[in-house]
C-alpha positions in Angstrom: 174.2 185.2 31.4 175.9 186.7 34.4 178.0 184.7 36.9 175.2 184.6 39.5 173.1 182.2 37.4 175.9 179.6 37.7 175.6 179.6 41.5 172.0 178.5 41.5 171.8 174.8 42.2 175.4 174.5 43.2 175.2 176.0 46.7 176.7 174.8 48.9 179.4 173.2 46.8 181.3 172.3 49.9 179.6 171.5 53.2 181.7 172.0 56.2 181.2 169.3 58.7 183.6 170.2 61.4 180.7 170.7 63.9 179.7 167.0 63.4 183.2 165.6 63.4 183.0 163.8 66.8 180.5 162.9 69.4 181.7 165.5 71.9 181.3 168.3 69.4 177.9 167.1 68.2 176.6 167.1 71.8 177.9 170.6 72.4 176.2 171.9 69.2 172.9 170.0 69.7 170.0 172.4 69.7 167.5 170.2 71.5 168.0 167.5 74.1 164.9 165.8 75.4 165.1 163.9 78.7 162.6 162.1 80.8 162.3 165.3 82.8 160.6 166.9 79.7 157.9 164.3 79.6 154.4 164.5 81.0 152.4 161.3 81.0 148.7 161.9 80.3 146.2 159.7 82.1 142.4 159.7 81.6 140.3 159.2 84.7 137.0 157.2 84.7 134.6 157.1 87.6 134.1 153.8 89.5 136.4 151.0 90.5 138.2 148.5 88.3 136.9 150.3 85.2 138.7 150.7 81.9 137.5 152.1 78.6 139.4 152.1 75.3 139.8 155.5 73.6 139.3 154.6 70.0 141.0 157.7 68.6 144.2 157.0 70.7 145.3 153.4 70.1 146.8 151.8 73.2 145.4 154.4 75.5 142.6 153.8 78.0 140.5 155.7 80.4 140.9 154.1 83.8 139.4 154.3 87.3 141.5 155.7 90.1 142.3 152.3 91.6 143.8 151.2 88.2 145.5 154.5 87.7 147.3 154.2 91.1 148.8 150.9 89.9 149.9 152.5 86.7 151.3 155.6 88.5 153.5 153.3 90.7 154.9 151.6 87.6 155.7 155.1 86.1 157.4 156.2 89.3 159.6 153.1 89.2 160.5 153.8 85.5 161.4 157.4 86.5 158.7 159.2 84.5 158.0 162.3 86.5 154.7 164.2 86.3 151.3 162.8 85.4 148.7 165.0 83.9 145.2 163.8 84.4 142.1 164.4 82.2 138.6 163.8 83.5 136.1 161.8 81.4 133.6 164.0 79.5 130.9 162.1 81.4 132.4 163.1 84.8 132.4 166.8 83.6 128.7 166.6 82.5 127.7 165.1 85.8 129.3 167.7 88.0 
């Protein structure tokens, strides 16, 4: 066998961790940083007033009428979540 076969399974024998030594260096070397500014909050619009409909394929998410969405939007603004992205109900699309 040649010397190359001894390397397989041993690399890296020594892992340099100087980039992760302290918090300041880790933050400098971080590839991705996600902040609230990177978020888009999806809302699903339903026709009518005081209407809500569970979306079975998305646990915890509901389609809501505009009046309820305005209340939710106010809460999101207070939390500092920036943009909302709305999606119309498939029923609204068929009727228009």
